[in-house]
FITOR-748328 format. One record per residue (C-alpha): residue in three letters; chain; x, y, z. Coordinates in pm, 1 decimal, always signed. Each point is the difference from the previous one (the first is absolute). Example, Ala and Ser with C-alpha at 12.3 -4.5 7.8 and 13.67 -1.06 7.14 Angstrom:
FITOR-748328
{'ALA'; 'A'; {+1230.0; -450.0; +780.0}}
{'SER'; 'A'; {+137.0; +344.0; -66.0}}
***
This chain:
FITOR-748328
{'GLY'; 'A'; {+490.3; +1455.6; -2043.0}}
{'GLY'; 'A'; {-291.9; -154.8; +188.4}}
{'ILE'; 'A'; {+102.5; +122.0; +345.7}}
{'ALA'; 'A'; {+74.8; +355.6; -116.3}}
{'TRP'; 'A'; {-336.3; +13.8; -182.3}}
{'SER'; 'A'; {-178.3; -130.5; +310.1}}
{'ARG'; 'A'; {+164.3; +268.7; +212.3}}
{'PHE'; 'A'; {-102.7; +268.4; -251.5}}
{'LEU'; 'A'; {-361.3; -115.6; +5.6}}
{'PHE'; 'A'; {+8.6; -22.3; +379.8}}
{'SER'; 'A'; {+116.9; +363.2; +16.4}}
{'LEU'; 'A'; {-258.7; +107.3; -255.9}}
{'ALA'; 'A'; {-279.2; -176.9; +186.9}}
{'ASN'; 'A'; {+99.9; +175.9; +320.8}}
{'THR'; 'A'; {-7.3; +331.0; -185.5}}
{'PHE'; 'A'; {-361.0; -54.1; -101.2}}
{'ARG'; 'A'; {-95.0; -109.9; +348.9}}
{'MET'; 'A'; {+142.7; +332.5; +121.5}}
{'ALA'; 'A'; {-212.4; +177.6; -261.6}}
{'ASP'; 'A'; {-309.0; -172.9; +136.9}}
{'GLU'; 'A'; {+92.1; +143.3; +339.7}}
{'GLU'; 'A'; {+20.5; +352.2; -154.7}}
{'THR'; 'A'; {+377.3; +10.4; +42.8}}
{'THR'; 'A'; {+201.4; +212.6; -245.7}}
{'VAL'; 'A'; {+128.6; -216.1; -286.5}}
{'ASN'; 'A'; {+207.1; +53.3; -312.3}}
{'PRO'; 'A'; {-246.1; +85.8; -284.8}}
{'ASP'; 'A'; {+220.1; -191.0; -246.0}}
{'LEU'; 'A'; {-113.7; -320.9; +171.8}}
{'LEU'; 'A'; {-373.5; +59.7; -38.5}}
{'VAL'; 'A'; {-198.9; -268.5; -183.3}}
{'ASP'; 'A'; {-54.5; +214.3; -308.4}}
{'ASN'; 'A'; {+376.0; +21.3; -52.8}}
{'LEU'; 'A'; {+68.7; -374.0; +17.7}}
{'SER'; 'A'; {+36.7; -212.2; -310.1}}
{'THR'; 'A'; {-263.8; -266.6; -61.1}}
{'ASN'; 'A'; {+244.8; -281.6; +76.9}}
{'THR'; 'A'; {+127.3; +164.0; +319.7}}
{'LEU'; 'A'; {-354.4; +69.0; +119.0}}
{'ALA'; 'A'; {-104.2; -360.2; -65.8}}
{'ALA'; 'A'; {+307.4; -128.0; +185.7}}
{'LEU'; 'A'; {-69.2; +237.2; +290.1}}
{'GLN'; 'A'; {-362.5; -113.6; +26.8}}
{'GLU'; 'A'; {+104.4; -364.2; -2.1}}
{'PHE'; 'A'; {+272.1; +70.9; +257.9}}
{'MET'; 'A'; {-245.8; +176.8; +231.7}}
{'ARG'; 'A'; {-239.4; -294.9; -27.3}}
{'GLU'; 'A'; {+285.0; -232.3; +93.8}}
{'GLN'; 'A'; {+94.5; +230.8; +287.2}}
{'GLN'; 'A'; {-357.6; -4.6; +128.0}}
{'ALA'; 'A'; {-4.5; -379.2; -20.6}}
{'ALA'; 'A'; {+333.9; -7.8; +183.9}}
{'LEU'; 'A'; {-139.4; +224.2; +274.5}}
{'GLU'; 'A'; {-300.1; -228.0; +39.8}}
{'LYS'; 'A'; {+230.6; -301.3; +7.6}}
{'GLN'; 'A'; {+218.8; +172.2; +258.0}}
{'ALA'; 'A'; {-302.3; +76.4; +217.1}}
{'LEU'; 'A'; {-95.9; -365.9; -15.0}}
{'HIS'; 'A'; {+353.3; -108.6; +91.5}}
{'GLU'; 'A'; {+8.0; +242.7; +290.1}}
{'ALA'; 'A'; {-333.2; -131.5; +123.4}}
{'GLN'; 'A'; {+150.4; -350.6; -17.2}}
{'GLY'; 'A'; {+318.9; +112.8; +173.8}}
{'THR'; 'A'; {+225.8; -35.7; -308.5}}
{'VAL'; 'A'; {+194.8; +250.9; -213.1}}
{'SER'; 'A'; {-37.9; +55.6; -375.4}}
{'GLU'; 'A'; {+244.4; +163.6; -243.1}}
{'ASP'; 'A'; {+21.4; +379.2; -16.1}}
{'PHE'; 'A'; {+90.2; +133.1; -347.4}}
{'GLY'; 'A'; {+73.1; +339.5; +155.9}}
{'LEU'; 'A'; {+297.3; -160.6; +176.8}}
{'SER'; 'A'; {+104.9; -170.8; -323.1}}
{'GLN'; 'A'; {-116.5; -335.6; +135.1}}
{'PHE'; 'A'; {-48.9; -233.7; -294.8}}
{'TRP'; 'A'; {-35.8; -349.7; +139.8}}
{'TYR'; 'A'; {+93.8; -327.3; -166.9}}
{'ASP'; 'A'; {-263.2; -240.4; -121.7}}
{'LYS'; 'A'; {-60.8; -322.1; +193.0}}
{'GLU'; 'A'; {+232.0; -215.6; -212.9}}
{'THR'; 'A'; {+292.1; +242.1; +22.0}}
{'SER'; 'A'; {-41.3; +58.0; +374.5}}
{'GLY'; 'A'; {-9.9; -376.1; +50.9}}
{'ALA'; 'A'; {+318.1; -52.8; -203.2}}
{'PHE'; 'A'; {+185.8; +258.3; +207.3}}
{'ALA'; 'A'; {-131.5; -147.5; +325.8}}
{'ASP'; 'A'; {+104.2; -353.6; -92.9}}
{'GLU'; 'A'; {+344.5; +108.7; -117.1}}
{'ILE'; 'A'; {+63.0; +181.7; +326.7}}
{'LYS'; 'A'; {-119.0; -295.3; +207.7}}
{'HIS'; 'A'; {+251.6; -227.4; -176.2}}
{'VAL'; 'A'; {+303.7; +223.2; +47.9}}
{'CYS'; 'A'; {-63.4; +172.4; +335.3}}
{'LYS'; 'A'; {+182.1; -152.5; +297.4}}
{'LYS'; 'A'; {-43.1; +278.9; +257.2}}
{'ALA'; 'A'; {-223.2; +299.5; -76.9}}
{'VAL'; 'A'; {-129.3; +186.2; -306.3}}
{'ALA'; 'A'; {-55.1; +372.7; -51.4}}
{'PHE'; 'A'; {-273.0; +95.1; -247.6}}
{'LEU'; 'A'; {+104.7; +348.5; -108.0}}
{'CYS'; 'A'; {-295.1; +185.8; -159.8}}
{'THR'; 'A'; {-156.7; -332.1; -104.9}}
{'PRO'; 'A'; {-325.9; -36.7; +200.1}}
{'SER'; 'A'; {-182.4; -233.7; -238.7}}
{'ALA'; 'A'; {+289.3; -250.1; +2.8}}
{'PHE'; 'A'; {+19.5; +31.4; +380.1}}
{'LYS'; 'A'; {-369.1; -79.8; +28.6}}
{'ALA'; 'A'; {+34.6; -299.0; -234.4}}
{'PHE'; 'A'; {+295.9; -129.5; +201.6}}
{'ARG'; 'A'; {-196.8; +11.6; +324.9}}
{'GLU'; 'A'; {-297.9; -173.0; -159.1}}
{'ARG'; 'A'; {+193.2; -271.4; -183.3}}
{'HIS'; 'A'; {+260.3; -65.9; +269.7}}
{'PRO'; 'A'; {-157.8; +82.6; +338.7}}
{'GLU'; 'A'; {+262.0; -210.0; +179.8}}
{'ALA'; 'A'; {+264.8; +254.0; -110.0}}
{'ALA'; 'A'; {-207.8; +316.6; +44.5}}
{'ALA'; 'A'; {+177.4; +91.9; +324.5}}
{'ASP'; 'A'; {+327.6; +34.9; -193.0}}
{'ALA'; 'A'; {-139.1; +246.3; -257.5}}
{'TYR'; 'A'; {-12.1; +379.2; +38.7}}
{'LEU'; 'A'; {-159.2; +264.2; -222.9}}
{'PHE'; 'A'; {+187.5; +331.0; -40.9}}
{'GLU'; 'A'; {-249.0; +256.7; -129.7}}
{'VAL'; 'A'; {-86.0; +369.5; +24.1}}
{'ASP'; 'A'; {-377.0; -66.3; +9.1}}
{'PRO'; 'A'; {-109.5; -2.7; +368.2}}
{'ARG'; 'A'; {-319.9; -193.3; -76.9}}
{'PHE'; 'A'; {+199.8; -323.4; +7.1}}
{'SER'; 'A'; {+81.4; +44.7; +368.4}}
{'VAL'; 'A'; {-357.2; -92.0; +92.3}}
{'GLU'; 'A'; {+0.8; -320.4; -202.9}}
{'TYR'; 'A'; {+355.6; -120.1; +66.0}}
{'GLY'; 'A'; {+90.0; +142.1; +340.8}}
{'ASP'; 'A'; {+367.3; -44.2; +93.7}}
{'ARG'; 'A'; {+75.0; -166.1; -335.2}}
{'PHE'; 'A'; {-48.1; +341.7; -159.7}}
{'VAL'; 'A'; {+292.7; +243.8; +6.2}}
{'MET'; 'A'; {-78.3; +360.8; -89.0}}
{'PHE'; 'A'; {+260.4; +92.0; -260.6}}
{'ASP'; 'A'; {+38.9; +282.9; -249.2}}
{'LEU'; 'A'; {+253.6; -57.8; -277.9}}
{'TYR'; 'A'; {+78.1; +370.4; -10.6}}
{'ASP'; 'A'; {+54.1; +21.5; +375.3}}
{'GLN'; 'A'; {+201.9; -322.0; +50.3}}
{'ARG'; 'A'; {-72.9; -29.1; +372.3}}
{'ILE'; 'A'; {+45.7; -367.8; +84.6}}
{'PRO'; 'A'; {-39.6; -137.0; +354.8}}
{'ASP'; 'A'; {+325.9; -127.4; +148.4}}
{'TRP'; 'A'; {-130.9; -355.0; +46.1}}
{'CYS'; 'A'; {-59.3; -28.9; -376.0}}
{'LYS'; 'A'; {+357.3; +80.4; -100.5}}
{'GLY'; 'A'; {+184.1; -305.2; -132.6}}
{'PHE'; 'A'; {-292.4; -222.6; +101.8}}
{'PHE'; 'A'; {-146.1; -131.1; -329.1}}
{'ASP'; 'A'; {+139.3; -276.5; -219.3}}
{'VAL'; 'A'; {-263.5; +61.0; -271.3}}
{'ILE'; 'A'; {-116.8; +339.1; -128.0}}
{'PHE'; 'A'; {-267.7; +46.7; -264.2}}
{'MET'; 'A'; {-47.5; +351.6; -129.7}}
{'ASP'; 'A'; {-208.8; +183.6; -257.5}}
{'PRO'; 'A'; {+50.5; +378.2; +35.4}}
{'PRO'; 'A'; {-322.1; +196.0; -68.5}}
{'PHE'; 'A'; {+136.5; +226.3; -274.2}}
{'LEU'; 'A'; {+187.8; -93.6; -316.9}}
{'THR'; 'A'; {+286.0; +243.1; +50.3}}
{'LYS'; 'A'; {+369.2; -51.6; +64.2}}
{'GLU'; 'A'; {-22.4; +215.1; +314.1}}
{'CYS'; 'A'; {-276.6; -212.7; +149.3}}
{'TYR'; 'A'; {+177.9; -324.6; -83.4}}
{'THR'; 'A'; {+329.4; +112.5; +152.8}}
{'LYS'; 'A'; {-191.3; +86.1; +319.7}}
{'ALA'; 'A'; {-126.6; -357.4; +9.9}}
{'VAL'; 'A'; {+353.6; -130.5; -57.8}}
{'ALA'; 'A'; {+127.5; +210.6; +290.7}}
{'ALA'; 'A'; {-268.7; -144.9; +227.3}}
{'ALA'; 'A'; {+73.9; -356.7; -112.5}}
{'LYS'; 'A'; {+367.5; +44.3; +86.3}}
{'VAL'; 'A'; {-95.4; +96.8; +354.2}}
{'LEU'; 'A'; {-252.8; -281.9; +42.4}}
{'ALA'; 'A'; {+212.6; -282.2; -147.6}}
{'THR'; 'A'; {+190.8; -243.3; +219.6}}
{'LYS'; 'A'; {+286.9; +29.6; -248.5}}
{'VAL'; 'A'; {-10.3; +203.3; -319.4}}
{'PRO'; 'A'; {+47.9; -204.2; -321.7}}
{'THR'; 'A'; {+218.1; +126.3; -283.5}}
{'ARG'; 'A'; {+51.1; -87.7; -364.2}}
{'PHE'; 'A'; {+302.8; -207.2; +98.9}}
{'ASN'; 'A'; {-121.2; -160.0; +320.8}}
{'GLU'; 'A'; {-340.3; -132.1; +107.2}}
{'GLU'; 'A'; {+116.2; -274.5; +236.2}}
{'GLY'; 'A'; {-138.9; +46.7; +349.8}}
{'CYS'; 'A'; {-171.0; +322.4; -107.0}}
{'ALA'; 'A'; {-360.6; +109.1; +24.0}}
{'LYS'; 'A'; {-215.6; -93.7; -298.9}}
{'ILE'; 'A'; {-153.8; +303.2; -166.9}}
{'MET'; 'A'; {-289.1; -9.5; -246.4}}
{'THR'; 'A'; {-126.7; +302.1; -190.6}}
{'ALA'; 'A'; {-307.7; +56.6; -214.0}}
{'THR'; 'A'; {-12.0; +325.6; -194.0}}
{'GLY'; 'A'; {-46.7; +150.0; -344.5}}
{'ARG'; 'A'; {+238.9; -121.7; -268.3}}
{'VAL'; 'A'; {+84.2; +363.5; -72.4}}
{'LEU'; 'A'; {+227.1; -19.8; +306.7}}
{'TYR'; 'A'; {+181.9; -319.7; -97.7}}
{'GLU'; 'A'; {+343.5; +163.6; -28.2}}
{'GLU'; 'A'; {-33.4; +154.7; +344.2}}
{'VAL'; 'A'; {-131.3; -324.3; +152.6}}
{'GLU'; 'A'; {+279.7; -212.5; -144.4}}
{'SER'; 'A'; {+263.3; +243.4; +129.3}}
{'HIS'; 'A'; {-75.1; -104.3; +361.3}}
{'PHE'; 'A'; {+37.8; -328.3; +189.7}}
{'GLY'; 'A'; {+93.1; -199.9; -312.0}}
{'MET'; 'A'; {-366.3; -5.4; -106.0}}
{'LYS'; 'A'; {-107.3; -211.7; -298.6}}
{'GLU'; 'A'; {-337.0; +11.5; -174.4}}
{'ILE'; 'A'; {-215.1; -313.8; +3.7}}
{'PRO'; 'A'; {-46.4; -100.9; -366.0}}
{'ASP'; 'A'; {-340.7; -55.3; -160.5}}
{'TRP'; 'A'; {-199.6; +108.5; +304.2}}
{'ALA'; 'A'; {-148.9; +334.3; +103.5}}
{'PRO'; 'A'; {-200.6; +115.4; +302.9}}
{'LYS'; 'A'; {-362.0; +91.3; -72.3}}
{'HIS'; 'A'; {-221.2; +246.8; +181.8}}
{'GLY'; 'A'; {-368.4; -18.6; +77.7}}
{'CYS'; 'A'; {-62.5; +334.5; -172.3}}
{'ASN'; 'A'; {+176.5; -110.0; -323.4}}
{'LEU'; 'A'; {+274.8; +263.1; -10.3}}
{'SER'; 'A'; {+133.0; +63.3; -349.2}}
{'ASN'; 'A'; {+359.4; +49.0; +120.2}}
{'PRO'; 'A'; {+209.3; -313.8; -60.8}}
{'PHE'; 'A'; {+124.7; -139.7; +331.0}}
{'ALA'; 'A'; {+274.2; -248.5; +85.7}}
{'CYS'; 'A'; {+129.9; -191.3; +300.4}}
{'TYR'; 'A'; {+366.3; -13.7; +102.7}}
{'LEU'; 'A'; {+189.0; -218.6; +247.3}}
{'SER'; 'A'; {+337.9; +44.0; +167.0}}
{'TYR'; 'A'; {+45.2; -374.3; +49.0}}
{'SER'; 'A'; {+24.7; -314.7; -212.9}}
{'THR'; 'A'; {-137.5; -275.7; +221.8}}
{'THR'; 'A'; {-246.3; -248.6; -151.4}}
{'ASP'; 'A'; {-213.8; -31.5; +315.3}}
{'GLY'; 'A'; {-290.7; +219.9; -112.1}}
{'VAL'; 'A'; {-229.5; +3.5; -301.8}}
{'LEU'; 'A'; {+131.9; +335.9; -125.6}}
{'SER'; 'A'; {+365.5; -53.5; +84.7}}
{'ARG'; 'A'; {-11.2; -337.0; -177.4}}
{'ARG'; 'A'; {-123.3; +176.7; -312.8}}
{'LEU'; 'A'; {+289.3; +246.4; +24.4}}
{'HIS'; 'A'; {+248.4; -281.9; +62.0}}
{'GLU'; 'A'; {-116.3; -180.0; -313.2}}
{'GLY'; 'A'; {+49.9; +320.1; -197.1}}
{'TRP'; 'A'; {+353.9; +34.1; +134.1}}
{'LYS'; 'A'; {+87.4; -365.4; -57.5}}
{'GLY'; 'A'; {-147.8; -4.6; -346.8}}
{'GLU'; 'A'; {-266.5; -268.5; +37.0}}
{'PRO'; 'A'; {-221.1; +133.6; -276.0}}
{'GLU'; 'A'; {-232.5; -277.5; -100.2}}
{'LYS'; 'A'; {-342.3; -18.3; +161.9}}
{'LYS'; 'A'; {-53.6; -359.1; -108.5}}
{'GLU'; 'A'; {+221.2; -265.5; -150.8}}
{'GLY'; 'A'; {+3.0; +81.8; -370.4}}
{'GLY'; 'A'; {-232.3; +299.3; +46.0}}
{'CYS'; 'A'; {+37.2; +366.6; -91.5}}
{'GLY'; 'A'; {+257.9; +171.6; +217.4}}
{'HIS'; 'A'; {-242.6; +287.9; +64.5}}
{'CYS'; 'A'; {-358.0; -126.2; +6.1}}
{'GLY'; 'A'; {+67.5; -373.4; +53.0}}
{'LYS'; 'A'; {-225.0; -117.1; -284.6}}
{'GLN'; 'A'; {+94.3; -312.5; -193.0}}
{'GLN'; 'A'; {-69.5; +0.9; -372.1}}
{'SER'; 'A'; {+150.7; -96.6; -333.1}}
{'GLY'; 'A'; {+219.8; +233.9; -201.5}}
{'MET'; 'A'; {+177.0; +155.8; +297.3}}
{'LYS'; 'A'; {+325.3; +185.6; -68.9}}
{'GLN'; 'A'; {+315.5; -41.1; +205.9}}
{'CYS'; 'A'; {+220.2; +282.3; +116.3}}
{'PRO'; 'A'; {+343.6; -29.4; -170.2}}
{'CYS'; 'A'; {+143.4; -110.6; +335.6}}
{'HIS'; 'A'; {-219.3; -315.4; -27.3}}
{'THR'; 'A'; {-107.8; +12.6; +365.9}}
{'VAL'; 'A'; {-352.0; +139.9; -38.4}}
{'SER'; 'A'; {-278.5; +8.1; -258.4}}
{'TYR'; 'A'; {-283.6; +243.1; -67.4}}
{'CYS'; 'A'; {-338.7; -19.6; -166.3}}
{'GLY'; 'A'; {+54.8; +334.1; -173.2}}
{'PRO'; 'A'; {+197.3; +326.7; -15.7}}
{'GLU'; 'A'; {-223.7; +170.3; +258.6}}
{'CYS'; 'A'; {+78.8; -257.8; +268.0}}
{'GLN'; 'A'; {+369.1; +7.0; -86.6}}
{'LYS'; 'A'; {+7.9; +378.4; +35.2}}
{'ALA'; 'A'; {-197.8; -5.3; +326.9}}
{'HIS'; 'A'; {+234.7; -260.5; +152.0}}
{'TRP'; 'A'; {+325.3; +160.9; -114.6}}
{'LYS'; 'A'; {+55.6; +200.5; +318.7}}
{'THR'; 'A'; {+22.5; -327.9; +193.7}}
{'HIS'; 'A'; {+172.2; -213.3; -262.1}}
{'LYS'; 'A'; {+268.8; +249.6; -104.4}}
{'THR'; 'A'; {+189.2; -54.3; +328.7}}
{'VAL'; 'A'; {+80.3; -360.3; -100.9}}
{'CYS'; 'A'; {-25.7; -1.5; -379.5}}
{'SER'; 'A'; {+328.5; -132.6; -139.2}}
{'ALA'; 'A'; {-87.9; +120.5; -352.6}}
{'LYS'; 'A'; {-16.5; +360.5; +127.2}}
{'LYS'; 'A'; {+350.4; -24.6; +143.6}}
{'LYS'; 'A'; {+163.9; -118.6; -321.9}}
***
């Protein structure tokens, strides 16, 4: 996957930097032993790393923090960060914990400065302490040390664990349970904290086994570095207050059509459209019908016959 490949190249790049410093290295990783494709990818990666270092130096000179691939920081693009920030603003009534989600935290502060005092970033990277002061909480998922004042304090928690492993995700779940005002379950969300997760779709079974999480249909988080791993967003709640939760609610309630008389997937209106056998939605072609099936199957009466 994209993240695993990035980590491999990061390790390989560090190996060659050590070689430049006359440090003992594994001879199997010398340039002459790399395939043409791997060498080209490594060269491109090192150019990107150099550009990232220059960007980081600029950010530091300006008093801001940039992403660090070495810490598995892959930040969302502007549109995705904004969507998360707006969703949280709509549903948060008390305070929000951004767990390993610095780019969304930054977007929230920029888009909703009136609510910035109620938002806290939980991160292992100490650089954020300079920029965010007491709104930064030093936190290591694998250490789980949480200040007493944070326990049971947050009614919204947004998390994106740095590694796409079950172990890492369960660490984030454990932290969320401590931070939440009241822990939601599959059978009860009333009066509970609202939890939102963004992570790789490879973990969907693990994600949906906690907090009654449901995946938002037809929407995926995007990253500024264009990760190849497919990502998804999950919510523990079904309110229609926010832009993302409304999308999930429509998926649950089976409101498939984008426009009156339009394709249930893409919304286009054209002649020759074909109806689903349940007669509640039409499509402009088989591709759209297949793409929309995950949402429509929950309400399709023809499927249940």
